[in-house]
C-alpha positions in Angstrom: 2.5 7.3 -6.2 3.5 5.5 -9.3 1.4 6.9 -12.1 -2.1 6.9 -13.7 -4.0 5.0 -16.5 -6.0 6.5 -19.4 -9.0 4.8 -20.4 -10.5 5.3 -23.9 -14.1 5.0 -24.9 -13.3 1.7 -26.5 -12.1 0.4 -23.2 -8.4 0.5 -24.0 -5.9 1.3 -21.1 -2.8 3.4 -21.6 -0.4 3.6 -18.7 1.7 6.7 -17.7 4.4 7.0 -15.1 4.8 10.1 -12.9 8.0 12.2 -13.0 8.0 12.2 -9.0 11.4 13.6 -8.7 11.2 16.4 -11.3 7.5 17.5 -10.7 6.6 16.3 -7.2 3.9 18.9 -6.5 2.3 18.5 -9.9 2.2 14.7 -9.6 0.6 14.9 -6.1 -1.8 17.6 -7.2 -3.0 15.4 -10.3 -3.2 12.2 -8.4 -5.8 14.0 -6.0 -7.9 14.8 -9.1 -8.2 11.0 -9.9 -10.6 9.9 -11.3 -12.0 12.3 -13.9 -13.1 12.4 -17.4 -12.8 15.0 -20.1 -13.3 15.5 -23.9 -9.9 15.8 -25.5 -9.2 17.6 -28.9 -6.3 17.5 -31.1 -4.0 20.7 -31.0 -3.9 22.9 -34.2 -0.4 24.5 -33.8 1.7 22.6 -31.1 2.2 19.4 -33.0 1.1 15.9 -32.3 -0.7 16.6 -29.0 -4.2 16.0 -27.8 -5.3 18.5 -25.2 -8.0 20.3 -23.2 -8.2 23.9 -21.8 -10.8 23.0 -19.3 -8.7 21.1 -16.9 -9.1 21.4 -13.2 -7.1 24.1 -11.5 -3.9 22.8 -10.0 -2.7 25.2 -7.4 1.1 24.3 -7.7 4.3 25.9 -8.5 5.7 26.0 -12.1 8.2 23.2 -12.0 9.9 21.1 -14.7 8.4 23.5 -17.0 9.2 23.8 -20.7 7.8 24.1 -24.2 9.9 21.4 -25.4 8.6 17.8 -24.8 9.3 14.4 -25.7 6.7 12.0 -27.4 4.7 10.5 -24.7 5.0 13.4 -22.2 2.0 14.8 -20.4 1.9 18.5 -19.6 -0.1 20.6 -17.1 -0.6 24.4 -17.0 -0.7 25.2 -13.1 -2.8 27.9 -11.9 0.2 29.7 -10.3 2.4 29.8 -13.3 4.6 32.6 -14.3 3.2 32.7 -17.6 -0.7 32.6 -18.3 -1.2 31.2 -21.8 -1.3 27.4 -20.5 -3.2 27.9 -17.1 -5.6 24.9 -16.8 -4.6 23.3 -20.0 -3.5 19.5 -20.1 -1.8 18.0 -23.0 -0.5 14.6 -24.1 2.1 14.6 -26.9 1.9 11.4 -28.8 4.5 12.4 -31.2 6.7 15.6 -32.0 5.5 18.9 -30.8 6.3 22.1 -29.1 4.0 23.9 -26.7 2.8 27.4 -27.1 3.9 28.3 -23.6 5.6 26.6 -20.7 3.7 23.8 -18.9 4.9 21.5 -16.1 5.9 18.1 -17.7 4.9 15.6 -15.1 4.5 12.2 -16.8 5.2 9.9 -19.6 3.7 6.9 -21.4 5.0 3.5 -20.8 7.2 2.5 -23.5 5.0 -0.7 -24.0 1.9 1.7 -24.5 3.5 4.3 -27.0 1.9 2.8 -30.1 -1.5 2.7 -28.2 -1.1 6.4 -27.5 -0.2 7.2 -31.1 -3.3 5.4 -32.4 -5.4 7.4 -30.0 -3.8 10.7 -31.0 -4.3 10.0 -34.6 -8.1 9.0 -34.2 -8.8 12.2 -32.4 -7.0 14.2 -35.1 -9.0 12.3 -37.9 -12.2 11.8 -36.1 -12.6 14.5 -33.6 -12.9 15.0 -29.8 -13.0 11.8 -27.4 -14.0 11.6 -23.8 -11.2 10.0 -21.8 -11.2 8.9 -18.4 -8.1 9.2 -15.9 -7.8 6.8 -13.1 -5.3 5.9 -10.4 -2.7 3.2 -11.4 -3.5 0.2 -8.8 
């Protein structure tokens, strides 16, 4: 269990590393969902984030949860969260931001792919929703 890749409609690949030690249950549950595709939109109030509110339910505990993220981190709202605003939401921060409620922080973009993620985030911000595909890292 290393991480996953995000594939854009333009066939660009962005790699992410799991936080296995900090969010073990979330990493395992997310990995079991792979591969999948969803249309991501840009956040309105949480900063430089692309997100979805129709993520597959993850029946995991709330772990490594916070509203404070670093650029490049990936968050997921577990089904069994103590709070309910983020259930079944998934977000990827490509820059500065702060969540509306605590989500499980479970992965981060590879340093070498940060610029690709920023370009993707800005293209969704300026151009609208994009279908993204998530696949296992081989």
